GUGUKOL-757040 format. One line per field, with one value per residue: residue number from 1; residue in three letters; x, y, z of N, C-alpha, C, O, CB in turn. Coordinates in pm, whole numbers, plus 50000, padded with zeros to 5 digits. Each point is the difference from the previous one (the first is absolute). Glycine has a CB too. Layout:
N
i	[NUM:...]
aa	[ALA:...]
nx	[X:...]
ny	[Y:...]
nz	[Z:...]
cax	[X:...]
cay	[Y:...]
caz	[Z:...]
cx	[X:...]
cy	[Y:...]
cz	[Z:...]
ox	[X:...]
oy	[Y:...]
oz	[Z:...]
cbx	[X:...]
cby	[Y:...]
cbz	[Z:...]
// end
This chain:
211
i	[1:2:3:4:5:6:7:8:9:10:11:12:13:14:15:16:17:18:19:20:21:22:23:24:25:26:27:28:29:30:31:32:33:34:35:36:37:38:39:40:41:42:43:44:45:46:47:48:49:50:51:52:53:54:55:56:57:58:59:60:61:62:63:64:65:66:67:68:69:70:71:72:73:74:75:76:77:78:79:80:81:82:83:84:85:86:87:88:89:90:91:92:93:94:95:96:97:98:99:100:101:102:103:104:105:106:107:108:109:110:111:112:113:114:115:116:117:118:119:120:121:122:123:124:125:126:127:128:129:130:131:132:133:134:135:136:137:138:139:140:141:142:143:144:145:146:147:148:149:150:151:152:153:154:155:156:157:158:159:160:161:162:163:164:165:166:167:168:169:170:171:172:173:174:175:176:177:178:179:180:181:182:183:184:185:186:187:188:189:190:191:192:193:194:195:196:197:198:199:200:201:202:203:204:205:206:207:208:209:210:211]
aa	[MET:LYS:SER:ILE:ASP:HIS:PRO:ILE:PHE:GLN:GLU:SER:ILE:ARG:TYR:ILE:GLN:SER:ARG:LEU:GLY:TYR:THR:GLY:PHE:ASN:SER:ILE:GLU:GLN:ASP:VAL:LEU:GLU:ARG:LEU:ILE:HIS:SER:SER:GLY:ASP:PHE:GLY:ILE:GLN:SER:LEU:LEU:LYS:PHE:THR:PRO:GLY:ALA:CYS:GLU:SER:GLY:VAL:ILE:ALA:LEU:LYS:GLU:GLY:ALA:ARG:ILE:ILE:THR:ASP:THR:ASN:MET:ALA:ALA:SER:ALA:ILE:THR:PRO:MET:SER:SER:LYS:THR:LEU:ASN:ALA:SER:VAL:ASN:SER:ILE:LEU:GLU:TRP:VAL:PRO:SER:ASP:TYR:GLU:LYS:GLU:GLU:PRO:ARG:THR:VAL:ILE:GLY:MET:LYS:LYS:ALA:TRP:GLU:GLU:PHE:SER:TYR:LYS:PHE:SER:SER:ASP:THR:PRO:PRO:ILE:VAL:VAL:ILE:GLY:SER:ALA:PRO:LYS:ALA:LEU:LEU:ALA:LEU:LEU:ASP:MET:ILE:SER:GLU:GLY:LEU:MET:LYS:PRO:SER:LEU:VAL:ILE:GLY:MET:PRO:VAL:GLY:PHE:ILE:SER:VAL:LEU:GLU:SER:LYS:LYS:ARG:LEU:ALA:LYS:SER:THR:ILE:HIS:HIS:ILE:ARG:ILE:GLU:GLY:ASN:LYS:GLY:GLY:ALA:ALA:MET:ALA:ALA:ALA:SER:VAL:ASN:ALA:LEU:LEU:ARG:TYR:SER:MET:ILE:GLU:LYS]
nx	[12880:49971:49908:49757:50024:49879:50311:49755:50081:50293:49904:49830:50252:50175:49777:49992:50311:49987:49783:50152:50263:50055:49707:50212:49958:50219:50044:49705:49908:50101:49800:49756:50071:50009:49711:49852:50104:49892:49705:49977:50152:50121:50342:49745:50098:50237:49786:49848:50261:49926:50235:49849:50323:49998:49757:50204:50104:49707:49953:50254:49932:49718:50109:50198:49752:49825:49886:49742:50067:49723:49928:49793:49977:49987:50189:50213:49991:50074:50266:50127:49968:50239:50181:49927:50107:50291:50057:49933:49788:49877:49750:49913:49741:49847:49970:49826:50098:49802:49719:49836:49939:49851:50192:49736:50126:50076:50252:50060:49947:50238:49853:49959:50300:50116:49837:50091:50307:50040:49854:50193:50262:49922:49975:50142:50290:50072:50243:49994:50242:49734:49892:50211:49700:50032:49800:49981:49703:49982:50068:49818:50255:50169:49778:50008:50312:49972:49776:50190:50243:49820:49920:50334:50026:50300:50097:49912:50284:49865:49723:50088:49826:49929:49658:50014:49814:49959:49928:50248:50254:50061:49912:50215:50243:49949:50010:50274:50139:49936:50128:50243:49929:50327:49833:50141:49800:49989:49992:49710:49771:50278:49902:49941:49987:50255:50118:49954:50154:50252:50045:50020:50175:50228:50000:50027:50260:50132:49975:50216:50251:50229:49956]
ny	[81122:50335:49899:49885:50189:50292:50078:49877:49704:50049:50088:49735:49819:50146:49945:49693:49971:50120:49774:49741:50004:49793:49965:49744:50171:49867:50294:49905:49994:50299:50097:49882:50145:50282:49979:49891:50252:50193:49891:50024:50276:49669:50015:49778:49951:49847:49790:49979:49928:49674:50027:49712:49985:50271:50228:50192:49807:49955:50312:50048:49772:50121:50287:49887:49844:50299:49936:50159:50152:49786:50275:49822:50304:50136:50017:49818:50147:50277:49877:49891:50251:50162:49743:49913:50277:49961:49700:49877:50240:49753:50022:50170:49777:50114:49671:50279:49905:49737:50180:49874:50307:49751:50040:49816:50101:49657:50147:50270:50146:49816:49729:50109:50082:49722:49845:50178:50014:49692:49916:50204:49880:49697:50054:50245:49958:49640:50185:50224:49940:49833:50305:50066:49878:50320:49820:50339:49851:49665:49809:49931:50056:49797:49778:50022:49943:49737:49880:50023:49853:49747:49974:49967:50341:50023:49986:50316:49983:50010:49907:50323:49777:50344:49851:50267:49813:49824:49850:49758:50136:49722:49846:50146:49944:49685:49966:50158:49810:49739:50123:49841:50353:50085:50115:50261:49881:50273:49710:50108:50084:50116:50035:50232:49975:50093:49709:49905:50250:49954:49713:50104:50267:49797:49864:50278:50074:49732:50040:50256:49830:49874:49827]
nz	[49148:49999:50302:49813:50300:49987:50086:50164:49910:50102:50288:50037:49946:50221:50221:49936:50041:50294:50093:49890:50158:49830:49832:50005:49707:49807:49959:49954:50308:50031:49772:50156:50265:49874:49877:50266:50157:49772:50028:50329:50095:50067:50107:50004:49682:50164:50090:49700:49802:49932:49770:49918:50054:49795:50106:49878:49776:49881:49976:49827:49793:49945:49930:49781:49849:49954:50327:49880:50265:50021:50200:50140:49853:49720:50266:49869:49721:50135:50140:49714:49804:50129:50012:49701:49895:50150:49855:49764:49878:50244:49793:50280:49934:50259:49980:49919:49691:50065:50096:49717:49982:50156:50309:50089:50283:49889:50138:50161:49717:50112:49900:49710:49978:50075:49784:49765:50070:50015:49726:49853:50122:49927:49681:49891:50125:49986:49869:50261:50184:50150:49985:50209:50121:50115:50235:50096:50035:49986:50308:49745:49801:50180:49972:49683:49993:50167:49806:49755:50139:50070:49679:49903:50021:49936:50297:49956:49871:50294:50155:50061:50232:50073:50027:50187:50189:50195:49737:49976:50198:50107:49736:49829:50198:50023:49686:49973:50210:49817:49708:49921:49992:49999:50278:50065:50255:50148:50197:50030:49879:49837:49709:49874:49700:50160:50028:49703:49887:50189:49862:49711:50082:50104:49713:49848:50160:49930:49680:50024:50176:49781:50301]
cax	[49864:49935:49891:49864:49921:50002:50097:49939:49989:50133:50031:49919:50061:50122:49956:49953:50119:50070:49921:49986:50117:50008:49870:50013:49951:50097:49987:49873:49897:50015:49935:49856:49967:50012:49892:49878:49998:49974:49860:49909:50042:49993:50119:49958:49983:50116:49976:49887:50035:50053:50037:50047:50137:50014:49878:50029:50083:49912:49918:50081:50026:49875:49977:50096:49957:49878:49879:49898:49965:49855:49960:49861:49920:50049:50085:50135:50054:50036:50120:50114:50022:50106:50132:50024:50035:50135:50098:49996:49878:49919:49855:49934:49856:49918:49910:49867:49985:49942:49863:49907:49909:49872:50032:49898:50069:50004:50132:50065:50052:50141:50007:49965:50111:50116:49975:50003:50135:50099:49973:50053:50147:50043:49978:50031:50136:50076:50142:50064:50042:49880:49990:50013:49868:50012:49874:50005:49867:49898:50044:49926:50063:50119:49952:49959:50123:50059:49915:50027:50134:49989:49928:50091:50034:50140:50040:50058:50143:50010:49881:50015:49878:49990:49865:49980:49865:49965:49928:50077:50138:50094:49988:50069:50144:50044:50005:50114:50121:50015:50012:50135:50013:50085:49914:50033:49874:49999:49915:49901:49893:50051:50027:49933:50044:50123:50113:50021:50061:50136:50085:50037:50079:50137:50060:50023:50118:50117:50030:50074:50127:50096:50063]
cay	[50030:50113:49955:50024:50033:50137:50016:49977:49854:49949:50036:49912:49867:50005:50000:49864:49915:50030:49944:49855:49920:49869:49931:49862:49989:50032:50139:50026:49992:50122:50107:49984:50038:50145:50069:49970:50087:50135:50016:49976:50070:49901:49915:49866:49917:49911:49868:49937:49983:49866:49970:49866:50012:50040:50063:50130:49978:49948:50111:50089:49929:50000:50135:50025:49917:50055:49956:50097:50016:49992:50043:49972:50123:50110:50082:49943:50018:50140:50026:49931:50043:50101:49941:49915:50084:50053:49892:49898:50017:49878:50018:49993:49987:49956:49891:50056:50019:49878:49983:50035:50113:49948:49932:49987:49987:49865:49995:50131:50039:49963:49855:49983:50053:49912:49875:50023:50042:49894:49902:50056:49993:49861:49935:50086:50055:49900:49999:50118:49992:50017:50131:50022:50033:50091:50000:50085:50031:49900:49866:49895:49987:49918:49862:49950:49971:49878:49890:49970:49941:49862:49924:49976:50116:50038:50077:50132:50013:50046:50059:50090:49973:50094:50052:50063:49986:49892:49889:49915:50046:49903:49875:50012:50008:49868:49912:50043:49958:49856:49968:49991:50117:50109:50109:50093:50022:50060:49917:50070:50075:50121:49993:50107:50027:50079:49917:49902:50072:50038:49882:49977:50116:49975:49907:50076:50084:49913:49944:50099:50023:49891:49972]
caz	[49954:50066:50086:49951:50118:50050:50110:50131:50013:50029:50139:50085:49998:50082:50139:50030:50009:50125:50110:49989:50033:49931:49996:49955:49863:49896:49954:49932:50103:50079:49925:50015:50137:50019:49930:50074:50119:49951:49957:50112:50121:50107:50008:50040:49881:49986:50058:49929:49859:49971:49862:49968:49948:49860:49948:49940:49883:49896:49953:49917:49874:49924:49950:49892:49887:49943:50068:50034:50141:50013:50133:50036:49999:49918:50085:49998:49865:49985:50080:49938:49861:49983:50017:49884:49885:50021:50006:49894:49922:50006:49991:50130:49984:50113:49963:49979:49856:49945:50049:49891:50025:50050:50125:50103:50127:50056:50063:49996:49869:49990:49976:49859:49920:50013:49928:49855:49962:50013:49894:49875:50003:50003:49871:49886:50011:50077:49960:50054:50140:50082:50065:50144:50053:50114:50075:50118:50051:49966:50038:49929:49869:50023:50018:49869:49926:50056:49957:49858:49990:50050:49897:49888:49922:50019:50117:49973:50027:50138:50060:50114:50073:50112:50021:50130:50054:50091:49939:49908:49986:50059:49925:49872:50024:50045:49882:49920:50071:49984:49859:49944:49913:50048:50046:50108:50072:50133:50083:50080:49934:49934:49857:49928:49863:49998:50039:49894:49888:50039:49987:49860:49958:50044:49904:49876:50023:50012:49867:49922:50067:49986:50129]
cx	[49941:49881:49865:49910:50018:50099:49940:49981:50135:50040:49924:50061:50127:49965:49955:50120:50074:49928:50001:50121:49999:49867:50012:49947:50114:49966:49866:49883:50002:49933:49849:49957:50002:49885:49864:49989:49970:49852:49902:50031:50011:50125:49966:49977:50114:49971:49889:50034:50069:50026:50023:50141:50002:49880:50030:50081:49915:49912:50076:50029:49876:49972:50093:49964:49868:49871:49905:49985:49849:49962:49854:49911:50061:50094:50144:50064:50046:50127:50125:50036:50106:50140:50033:50045:50140:50107:49988:49879:49919:49852:49939:49849:49934:49909:49857:49974:49935:49856:49904:49905:49866:50019:49882:50069:49989:50131:50058:50058:50146:50018:49968:50117:50122:49980:50013:50141:50096:49976:50057:50152:50049:49989:50045:50144:50093:50148:50076:50055:49878:49998:50042:49864:50015:49863:50014:49866:49899:50046:49927:50050:50127:49961:49957:50121:50063:49919:50031:50136:49996:49927:50082:50030:50140:50022:50048:50151:50023:49862:50042:49867:49988:49858:49983:49858:49983:49934:50086:50148:50099:49998:50080:50152:50056:50011:50117:50130:50028:50022:50147:50029:50100:49910:50067:49868:50024:49903:49902:49901:50048:50027:49937:50063:50133:50122:50031:50068:50144:50096:50042:50077:50145:50072:50027:50122:50127:50042:50083:50139:50091:50071:50086]
cy	[50115:49951:50035:50044:50146:50010:49976:49851:49941:50030:49910:49861:49998:50000:49860:49907:50023:49941:49848:49923:49869:49928:49851:49978:50025:50138:50030:49990:50124:50119:49994:50044:50151:50074:49969:50086:50144:50020:49988:50085:49910:49910:49858:49906:49899:49859:49923:49965:49866:49983:49850:50014:50035:50072:50130:49984:49947:50110:50093:49935:50003:50138:50031:49920:50048:49957:50117:50007:50007:50034:49966:50124:50102:50089:49949:50019:50144:50035:49938:50058:50108:49943:49908:50082:50058:49893:49907:50012:49871:50034:49981:49999:49961:49888:50050:50027:49879:49975:50044:50112:49955:49920:49999:49957:49861:49978:50141:50029:49958:49850:49971:50045:49910:49872:50019:50039:49882:49887:50049:49991:49856:49933:50087:50048:49904:49998:50122:49972:50025:50134:49997:50046:50077:50012:50085:50021:49886:49859:49888:49982:49916:49854:49939:49964:49870:49878:49960:49936:49854:49910:49982:50119:50049:50077:50138:49995:50038:50047:50092:49996:50086:50054:50050:49973:49875:49880:49933:50038:49898:49867:50006:50002:49866:49903:50038:49952:49851:49958:49991:50118:50098:50113:50086:50027:50076:49919:50086:50078:50124:49974:50121:50026:50075:49914:49895:50066:50039:49882:49977:50120:49987:49907:50069:50089:49915:49947:50094:50026:49880:49980:49875]
cz	[50080:50081:49939:50115:50041:50116:50138:50026:50037:50145:50097:50008:50083:50149:50041:50017:50132:50121:49999:50053:49923:50008:49965:49859:49901:49942:49936:50098:50089:49930:50015:50139:50019:49935:50062:50126:49958:49966:50116:50123:50121:49998:50043:49884:49987:50050:49927:49856:49977:49851:49985:49942:49852:49942:49927:49872:49884:49942:49908:49865:49912:49941:49882:49875:49941:50066:50025:50152:50008:50143:50027:49997:49905:50080:49998:49863:49979:50077:49939:49864:49986:50015:49884:49880:50012:49989:49879:49909:49992:49987:50138:49977:50131:49952:49979:49852:49934:50048:49890:50040:50056:50129:50096:50129:50062:50076:50000:49861:49983:49975:49854:49912:50005:49920:49850:49954:50002:49901:49867:49998:49993:49863:49883:50002:50073:49964:50053:50140:50087:50071:50147:50049:50130:50068:50125:50067:49990:50034:49926:49857:50012:50020:49867:49915:50049:49962:49857:49981:50047:49901:49874:49912:50038:50130:49957:50020:50145:50043:50113:50074:50125:50016:50143:50050:50083:49932:49894:49989:50055:49926:49871:50019:50047:49882:49910:50063:49979:49855:49959:49907:50061:50046:50107:50071:50129:50084:50081:49915:49926:49853:49933:49864:49997:50032:49893:49880:50032:49982:49856:49945:50043:49904:49867:50012:49995:49863:49915:50059:49979:50133:49985]
ox	[50008:49924:49984:49879:50105:50014:50068:50017:50009:50061:50053:50003:50025:50068:50036:50004:50050:50064:49993:49986:49945:49941:49909:50014:50095:49901:49943:49905:49895:49934:49935:49903:49906:49949:49909:49892:49926:49943:49888:49913:49995:50014:50080:49987:49981:50037:49986:49927:50100:49922:50060:50031:49938:49996:49954:49973:50020:49974:49947:49991:50008:49960:49957:50035:49950:49893:50043:50039:49937:50050:49924:49878:50118:50094:50094:50119:50104:50075:50111:50118:50083:50090:50115:50090:50064:50118:50054:49989:49945:49956:50032:49945:50058:49951:49918:49885:49948:49936:50008:49970:49932:49921:49934:50101:49961:50004:49955:50044:50041:50096:50071:50038:50064:50091:50066:50046:50078:50095:50057:50058:50104:50077:50079:50064:50092:50081:50122:49962:49932:50105:50007:49941:50072:49905:50080:49993:49894:50048:50057:49991:50030:50067:50028:50000:50040:50056:50013:50016:50063:50016:49954:50078:50054:49909:50061:50052:50100:49926:50078:49902:50052:49982:50054:49907:50094:50037:50037:50074:50094:50104:50073:50073:50112:50094:50066:50091:50116:50030:50091:50095:49998:49911:50095:49900:50111:49882:50022:49980:49921:50017:50000:50110:50087:50105:50116:50091:50087:50116:50119:50084:50091:50118:50102:50081:50098:50119:50061:50075:49960:50062:50063]
oy	[50002:49915:50107:50018:50059:49906:49946:49953:49915:49917:49959:49938:49903:49935:49953:49920:49905:49968:49937:49904:49992:49989:49923:49891:50071:50062:50107:50078:50049:50082:50102:50075:50057:50098:50082:50049:50070:50105:50051:50023:50046:49916:49909:49879:49891:49903:49879:49924:49969:50045:49938:50104:49932:50023:50022:50066:50041:50004:50043:50066:50028:50010:50061:50038:49942:50016:50111:49908:50088:49938:49970:49988:49995:50058:50078:50033:50024:50089:50044:50005:49989:50037:49996:49961:50031:50031:50029:49927:49966:50104:49904:50091:49928:50002:49930:50014:50010:49903:50113:50020:50077:49911:50102:49930:49986:49928:50085:49909:49961:49959:49922:49930:49977:49955:49921:49953:49980:49936:49922:49960:49972:49910:49954:50010:50043:49952:50004:49901:50100:50050:49894:50092:49958:50053:49968:50049:50008:49928:49895:49891:49920:49911:49883:49898:49916:49893:49882:49910:49914:49878:49937:49987:49960:50064:50013:49911:49960:50059:49961:50058:49964:50120:49943:49985:49952:49886:50062:49936:49960:49938:49906:49940:49963:49921:49912:49954:49959:49884:50033:49996:50025:50044:49960:50032:50001:49990:50119:49969:50066:49887:50109:49955:49969:50016:49973:49943:49992:50020:49981:49983:50044:50019:49975:50008:50034:49981:49957:50081:49887:50092:49957]
oz	[50123:49954:49941:49980:49976:50078:50087:50112:50088:50067:50103:50107:50072:50079:50108:50093:50061:50101:50106:50075:49890:50107:50029:49945:50032:50040:50022:49991:50042:50064:50020:50015:50056:50056:49993:50033:50068:50031:49992:50083:50114:49911:49984:50019:49944:49935:50019:49936:50065:49916:50088:49942:49918:49879:49888:49899:49885:49880:49898:49896:49880:49884:49902:49889:49903:49941:50031:50072:49941:50094:49909:50003:49968:49944:49986:49991:49939:49959:50029:49964:49909:49924:49955:49927:49899:49988:49893:49902:49895:50048:50069:49938:50082:49887:49940:49959:49889:49958:49954:50118:50068:50032:50021:49996:50116:50099:49922:49931:49891:49934:49935:49906:49897:49930:49933:49896:49907:49955:49924:49898:49940:49969:49917:49895:50070:50079:49990:50063:49983:50041:50063:49943:50091:49941:50088:50112:50061:49913:49974:49944:49911:49947:49973:49931:49920:49975:49969:49917:49939:50003:49905:49905:50103:50053:49894:50067:50061:49922:50087:49955:50106:50021:50094:49920:50063:50028:49901:49926:49930:49980:49967:49922:49964:49992:49945:49930:49997:49972:50077:49922:50120:49926:50067:49936:50054:49966:50021:49883:49932:49956:50055:49971:49918:49938:49969:49940:49913:49964:49972:49912:49929:49971:49936:49908:49934:49974:49902:49946:50030:50053:50097]
cbx	[49961:50152:50164:50154:49914:49744:50052:49866:49803:50001:49990:49793:49879:50050:49895:49782:49970:50023:49864:49869:50061:50304:49989:49967:49676:50135:50301:50193:50123:50283:50254:50098:50189:50298:50226:50114:50240:50291:50177:50061:49900:49733:50055:49912:49899:50112:50089:49920:49920:49955:50044:49730:50136:50150:49918:50021:50180:50027:49924:50111:50159:49951:49970:50143:50169:50229:50087:49840:50281:49936:50246:50205:49811:49694:49709:49813:49744:49683:49744:49815:49682:49750:49860:49739:49695:49784:49941:50133:50171:50219:49967:50248:49974:50056:50226:50123:50253:50294:50064:50045:50179:49993:50305:49720:49997:49849:50083:50008:49799:49960:49864:49717:49852:49955:49782:49713:49877:49928:49734:49745:49900:49853:49730:49699:49812:49712:49812:49885:50304:49886:49809:50309:49828:50285:49863:50196:50154:49871:49999:49808:49875:50050:49897:49792:49997:50035:49808:49839:50043:49985:49833:49837:49702:50117:50001:49734:49941:50317:49783:50270:49952:50257:49858:50262:49824:49938:49745:49716:49825:49865:49700:49730:49862:49799:49685:49780:49844:49827:49688:49895:49764:50278:49708:50300:49795:50174:50160:50187:49929:50084:50008:49829:49675:49763:49826:49708:49687:49792:49766:49713:49703:49812:49780:49673:49765:49809:49727:49708:49928:49971:49744]
cby	[49758:50240:49919:49812:49704:50129:50217:50269:50081:50114:50278:50192:50056:50191:50288:50120:50100:50242:50264:50135:50112:49996:50294:50040:50003:49691:49896:49833:49701:49829:49896:49734:49726:49879:49910:49716:49779:49904:49857:49747:50155:50088:50294:50224:50297:50296:50211:50203:50280:49863:50291:49808:49902:49786:49873:50039:49914:49773:49941:50035:49823:49808:50011:50007:49865:49993:49704:50049:50033:49886:50214:49826:49962:49936:49974:49799:49794:49964:49965:49789:49953:50131:50018:49878:50024:50142:49983:49926:50211:49786:50016:50029:50007:50228:49911:50088:50139:50003:49925:49745:50048:50081:49964:50010:50253:49988:49673:50071:50232:50231:50030:50104:50250:50141:50005:50117:50248:50122:50003:50195:50239:50079:49924:50061:50188:49913:49870:50245:49978:49703:50160:49968:49836:50077:49803:50061:50223:50222:50197:50159:50302:50286:50174:50242:50330:50239:50195:50281:50313:50209:50150:49790:50102:49942:49774:50202:50107:50008:49836:50095:49804:49942:49898:50195:50173:50287:50054:50031:50276:50173:50057:50184:50279:50120:50058:50246:50221:50087:50081:49754:49946:49890:49898:50076:49790:50243:49709:50046:49850:50188:49639:50144:50037:50185:50063:49927:50095:50147:49918:49870:50098:50016:49834:49987:50123:49954:49915:50023:50259:49959:50149]
cbz	[49808:49864:50261:49838:50098:49850:49771:49872:49743:49691:49826:49833:49700:49737:49872:49777:49689:49796:49887:49728:50337:49947:49905:50290:50042:49907:49945:49794:49954:50031:49816:49822:50023:49952:49799:49878:50049:49879:49787:49832:49794:50079:50069:50177:49943:50089:50200:50210:49911:50283:49886:50016:50254:50097:50298:50328:50263:50233:50311:50311:50234:50264:50328:50281:50200:49852:50076:49710:50113:49724:50080:50137:50269:49922:50159:50182:49976:50012:50173:50158:50047:50162:50294:50158:50075:50160:50359:50251:49972:50096:49690:50177:49679:50219:50189:50270:50114:50031:50287:49800:49748:49732:49949:49834:49919:49714:50003:50314:50106:50218:50304:50147:50145:50297:50250:50111:50185:50285:50196:50088:50193:50270:50184:50101:49929:49934:49805:49801:49962:49990:49779:50041:49802:49946:49824:49784:49878:49905:50248:50197:50018:50156:50260:50081:50044:50215:50188:50019:50098:50231:50188:50101:49879:49698:50229:50004:49701:50050:49851:49926:49806:49943:49732:50022:49742:50147:50144:49947:50087:50243:50131:49984:50093:50232:50067:49992:50173:50228:49878:50095:49797:49917:49880:49940:49846:49945:49992:50298:50243:50260:49951:50246:50011:50130:50272:50138:50021:50199:50225:50057:50084:50266:50175:50046:50207:50260:50110:49988:50141:49700:50031]
// end
């Protein structure tokens, strides 16, 4: 298969690989790690990156089955859409698309969007492959999703839990870690839209490679 990546990106990945050495990750997890280091410039991400068993494989299967990708911000959606168009052409939506025009500030916009989006997917699209949820900026949206799942709504095919910052960030990641949901997370306060998008982009790339 012809590479879909720019030569400079490929050179950067080769450099990262030469620095990493053996990590203990399987091939698909390794791809995610390398792209996270590329997007962050931080080799320390390796010690913070956590996968539930089979998380990446479940994500790739879901993408091949036509799962949507749901993000917490337009920024993350914009970072994923080009890679999606080059690979599986998965639908990419931000939960902000579900925020009503008459929104009032009783809750964060991302929480409102997550609640409305996930209710719609759980009932209207319940027969579809559950979406992959990508969180890089909105820990309270992740908490809202976990609340809805605990109340009986459907589980995502995969959660990429990488909210960045301080308020509610550690709480959301700890709750995700204790859940039974397939997920990829970065522990601590690090994360962000670029890193969360890089993770799902790694899965999209991997889905096009026969191994």
